[in-house]
Residue, then its C-alpha position, 0 to 999 in steps of 0.5 A: x500500500x502506498x504512503x498517503x501524500x499529506x499535500x494531496x487534497x481529499x474529497x471526504x466529507x462528514x456524513x449528512x445525517x438522515x431523517x430516517x425517523x420521519x421516512x416511510x419505507x413500506x407504505x405504512x408507518x405502523x408496518x415500518x414501526x413493527x419492522x424496526x422493533x423486529x430488527x432491534x429485538x433480533x440485534x439485542x437477542x443475538x448479542x445477548x445469546x452470543x454473550x451467554x454462550x461465552x459466559x457458559x463456556x468460561x463458567x464450565x471451565x471454572x467449575x460454576x454449575x447451573x445449580x449455583x446460578x439458579x440459587x443466586x439471589x441478587x442484591x437490591x442494587x443489582x435488581x435496580x440496575x437490572x430493572x433499568x436495563x430492562x426498561x432500556x431494552x423495552x424502549x429500544x425494542x418496543x418504543x417504535x410501536x408508540x411512534x405515530x408516524x405520518x398520517x395521510x391528508x384525509x386522516x382523522x387526527x386524535x383529539x387532545 
């Protein structure tokens, strides 16, 4: 690979942020929201499953049994942290369902 010449002009620019949140991709805002949820859940599930597989392998090598795990009682601080993480997970995966999206011109808008 050739060395980069620092005097040579570059044509790179910062990415222009998209307005994906306001886009309509599948012709229906509700359907877009469901697809967003499914994609987010899949990503969260796979990353959790991968981490669990690593942990199971490490624990088996260190002699930690399934029974030891089942008998574990979390502290109050751990419970609070886990609840916070659960809330983040729910917001990430199910939050798009609360997004009203765009309404067609002839739609009835909800009354306040």
